N, C-alpha and C positions, 0 to 999 in steps of 0.2 A: 615216642621219638619226636624230636623237634622238626617242624617243617622248615624247609630251606626257602627263605624269603625269595620270591620271584620265580621259583622253579616251575610252578604251574603255568604262569604266563609265558615263560620261555618255551615250555613243551608245546603249548597251544600255537604259539607263533611259528615254531619250527614245523609243526605238522601242517599248518595252513599254508606256509610258504612252499611246501611240497605238494600242495593240492590234495592232501590226504584227509579222509574222514576218520573218525575214531575207529570205525570198523576196518578201514584200510590199514591203519597203523596197527590195529590188533592182529590182523592177518600177517603183516610183515614181521612183527615183534614176537608173536606168540603169547602176548599178554592180553587178557580179556578187555573188551571195550569198557566195561564197568570200572575196572581198576584204573584204566587210562583216564577215564572221566574224573575219578577221585583224585588222581595225581594232578590233572590240569586245574582242579578246583581246590588244591591244597587240603584235601580231606584224607585222613588216614595215612599210615606209614607205608613204606615200601622197602625193598631190599636192594643191595648193591647189584645183585643179579638182574633185578627188574630194571633198574636204571641203565645198566649196561645193555640189555636187550633193546630197550627203547632208543638209546643213543645210537646203537648200531643200525636199527631200522630207519632212523632219521639221517644216517650218514655222518654222524659227528662222534667225536671221542667223549668219554666221560668228563675229561678236563674241560673241553669246549662247552659241554652241557652246563657245567657248574661255574664256569669262568665269570667273574664279576657279579655273582648273585649275592644277595644279603647286604648288610650295612657295610660301610667302610671298615676295613680291618683295623682294630686298635693296635697301638704299639705294644701293649702288654695285655695278655688274655689269661684269665684264670678259669679253669674248667674242672668241675668235680664229676668223675665218672658216674657216681650214683645219682646225680642231679636229674630231675625230671626232664630238663631241656637238653641233656646229653644225647647226641645222635647215635642210635644203635642200628647197625646193619646186620642182617641175619643171613648166614650162608645156608643153614638148614636148622632143624630143631635142636641140634647138638653143637652148633658152632655160631658164634656171633662176634662182632667187632664193635667196641664202643670208641667213638672218636674222642680223643683227649684234648681237642681244641675245636674251636668253631671256625667258620669261614675258611674251610680247607682250601678252596680254589684260590685263595689269596695268599697262601702260605708256601714256603719252600720245602717243607717237610710235613709228613703225615704221621703223627703219633697216635697209636691205637692201643687199646687193651683188648686182646683176643681172649675169649673165654671158650674153651673146648671141653665139653662134657665127655665122659668116657665114650669112645667110639666116634667122637666128633672130628670133622676135618674141614679145612677150607677148600675152596675150589682151587684147581690148578691155575696159578696166576703167572703172568709174564709181563713185566713192564717194558717201557721203551729202552733203547740203547742208552747207556749211561746211568740208568736208575740203580740205586743201591738200597739195601734193606738191612736193618740191624734188629736182632731179636734178643730179649732177655727173659728167660723163663723165671717167673715170679713164684709159681706154685705148680707142683706136679712134675710130670715129665712128658715131653712131646717127641715125635719123630718128624724131622724136616727132610723132605726130598728136594734137593736143588740140582737141577740138571738130571744126571743119571746116578747121583750119589745120595746116600741116606745118612742123616746125622741124628744122634740121640742127644737131646738137651734136657738135663735135669735142673731142678731149682738152683738158681744162681748162675747157670751156664748161659753163654751168649753165642750168637752166630751172626757173622757179617758176610754178606754175599752180594753179587751182582744180581739185581732184581730183574735184569733182562733175560736171565735164565728161567726156564719154567720151574716153578716151585710150589710146594704144597705142604701144609702142616697137618699132622694127625695126632690125636690122643688115643693111643692103643692101650692105655692103662686104665685102672679101675677108679682113679681119683680125678676130680676136675683139674684141668691145667689152665693157668693164666699166664699170658705172655705179653710183655710190652713189645710193640713193634714200631719202628720208626723207618719210614720210607721217604726217599728223596729222589726226584721231585715228588711233590704231593700229588700222587696219582691214586685214583679210586678204582 
């Protein structure tokens, strides 16, 4: 997983601005002090869930946590999902998201390749008011729960919905499912 340039410095500055020790932040976030130390020193990868817990413990949103990090956004960016520098976030051992662009905090939309192993599922997500999400099932079949309704999406099928509604994706089938997801605004 690629390190996000400046994230460690940002985390340390936010922690110190709140007069928190690593142990204090660990208690607030539920993330071990050793993992937090690695994050602050840009060592090792982490998950979206970890970033979300740390952001909440620091009283900032994920967008605020990542805003302005990295190099200036180029006008054109080419990203290969299989590249070693592609950022991969893990929901759990059966579900992951590969970011299909870099410098997400500087973008208007968030394109991802979601890979769901059999039995894999994303966390229940809910974006801010006005957020939208589009899904294209590239391989396999998934079940998408949006609000209180469930949708089955097979290869080639799409789903467009208000991402401000609670939503979750599940692969209840025997084959790996791959889904292209585009969310706007670019929220993690």
